[in-house]
C-alpha positions as CSV (number, residue, x, y, z in Angstrom):
1,M,-8.4,-0.5,-0.5
2,T,-6.3,-0.4,-3.7
3,D,-2.5,-0.1,-3.3
4,I,-1.8,3.6,-3.8
5,F,1.4,2.8,-5.7
6,D,-0.6,0.9,-8.3
7,V,-3.1,3.7,-8.7
8,I,-0.4,6.4,-9.2
9,A,1.7,4.2,-11.4
10,D,-0.6,5.1,-14.4
11,G,0.6,8.2,-16.2
12,T,-3.0,9.3,-17.1
13,R,-4.1,9.2,-13.5
14,R,-1.0,11.2,-12.5
15,D,-1.9,13.8,-15.2
16,I,-5.4,14.0,-13.8
17,L,-4.1,14.4,-10.3
18,Q,-1.7,17.2,-11.4
19,L,-4.5,18.9,-13.2
20,L,-6.8,18.8,-10.2
21,L,-4.0,20.0,-7.9
22,R,-3.2,22.9,-10.3
23,R,-6.9,23.9,-10.6
24,A,-7.3,23.7,-6.8
25,A,-4.3,26.0,-6.4
26,E,-6.0,28.4,-8.8
27,G,-9.1,28.5,-6.6
28,D,-11.4,26.1,-8.4
29,A,-13.9,24.3,-6.2
30,G,-14.0,21.4,-8.5
31,T,-13.3,20.3,-12.1
32,S,-15.8,18.7,-14.4
33,V,-15.1,15.7,-16.6
34,S,-15.5,17.9,-19.7
35,Q,-12.8,20.3,-18.4
36,I,-10.5,17.4,-17.8
37,V,-11.1,16.0,-21.3
38,A,-10.5,19.4,-22.8
39,D,-7.3,20.1,-20.8
40,L,-5.7,16.7,-21.2
41,G,-7.0,15.9,-24.7
42,I,-8.1,12.4,-23.8
43,S,-11.5,10.8,-24.4
44,Q,-14.4,11.1,-21.9
45,P,-14.7,7.3,-21.4
46,T,-11.0,7.2,-20.6
47,V,-11.2,10.1,-18.1
48,S,-14.3,8.5,-16.4
49,K,-12.5,5.1,-16.1
50,H,-9.5,6.7,-14.4
51,L,-11.7,8.9,-12.2
52,K,-13.4,5.8,-10.9
53,V,-10.0,4.3,-9.9
54,L,-9.0,7.6,-8.3
55,R,-12.4,7.7,-6.4
56,D,-12.0,4.1,-5.2
57,A,-8.5,5.0,-3.9
58,E,-10.0,8.1,-2.2
59,L,-7.6,10.4,-4.2
60,V,-10.5,12.4,-5.6
61,S,-13.8,13.5,-4.2
62,V,-16.9,14.3,-6.3
63,R,-19.6,16.9,-5.9
64,E,-22.8,16.5,-7.9
65,D,-24.6,19.5,-9.3
66,G,-27.6,18.4,-11.3
67,Q,-26.3,16.3,-14.2
68,R,-22.7,17.5,-13.7
69,R,-20.0,16.1,-11.4
70,F,-17.1,18.2,-10.2
71,Y,-13.9,16.4,-9.0
72,S,-11.4,17.7,-6.4
73,I,-8.1,16.2,-5.3
74,E,-7.7,14.6,-1.9
75,V,-4.1,14.5,-0.9
76,A,-4.3,12.6,2.4
77,P,-3.9,9.1,0.8
78,L,-0.6,10.3,-0.8
79,E,0.9,10.5,2.7
80,A,1.6,6.8,2.4
81,V,3.8,7.6,-0.7
82,D,5.5,10.4,1.2
83,D,6.1,8.1,4.2
84,W,7.7,5.5,2.0
85,L,9.8,8.0,0.0
86,V,11.2,10.3,2.7
87,P,13.5,7.8,4.3
88,F,15.2,7.3,0.9
89,L,15.8,11.0,0.6
90,V,17.1,11.2,4.2
91,D,19.4,8.2,3.6
92,A,20.7,9.6,0.3
93,Y,21.1,13.2,1.2
94,G,20.9,13.6,5.0
95,D,20.5,17.2,6.0
96,G,21.5,18.3,2.5
97,A,18.4,16.9,0.8
98,P,17.2,19.0,-2.1
99,D,14.2,21.2,-1.7
100,I,11.1,19.7,-3.3
101,D,8.9,22.1,-5.0
102,Y,5.3,21.0,-4.4
103,P,2.8,22.7,-6.6
104,A,0.3,23.3,-3.8
105,L,-1.5,26.2,-2.3
106,P,1.1,28.8,-1.2
107,L,1.8,29.1,2.5
108,P,3.2,32.3,4.1
109,D,7.0,32.1,4.1
110,G,7.3,31.6,7.8
111,A,4.7,28.8,7.8
112,A,6.3,27.1,4.8
113,H,9.7,27.1,6.4
114,A,8.3,25.8,9.7
115,A,6.4,23.0,7.9
116,E,9.6,22.0,6.0
117,V,11.7,21.9,9.2
118,V,9.1,19.9,11.1
119,G,8.5,17.5,8.2
120,R,12.2,16.8,7.8
121,A,12.7,16.3,11.5
122,A,9.7,14.0,11.8
123,A,10.8,11.9,8.8
124,S,14.3,11.7,10.1
125,A,13.1,10.7,13.6
126,K,10.8,8.1,12.2
127,H,13.7,6.6,10.1
128,V,16.0,6.6,13.1
129,V,13.5,4.9,15.3
130,T,12.5,2.3,12.6
131,S,16.2,1.5,12.0
132,A,16.9,1.2,15.7
133,L,13.9,-1.2,16.2
134,K,15.1,-3.3,13.2
135,R,18.6,-3.6,14.7
136,L,17.1,-4.5,18.1
137,S,14.9,-7.2,16.7
138,S,17.8,-8.8,14.8
């Protein structure tokens, strides 16, 4: 599998992912290549090339409907980026880490707060355990 960091390093691919995320949040069940071309103002061959890379990295899924293909974002592979990034935020900010505004589907307030608390606790615990294991192995 391709390194996720190499895949998201490209600005056009990040733009496509952001567009797919926004359209999913608006309730779209998939976005066609022609819609991506129109929204981003880039050529169809360029969009197709980047969608292939995103498909290979499993960041997008495709649904065929006759001659048309509709793409949707798959966020699970981005967990590797989150796992890598969170310890830096915990180290830099501790409990005072800034809130990160994710443009995702809205959760009810109680669920969003609970998810944030659990996520921060899990990231912090993982970092503490990893650091302790590194110290023990030294």
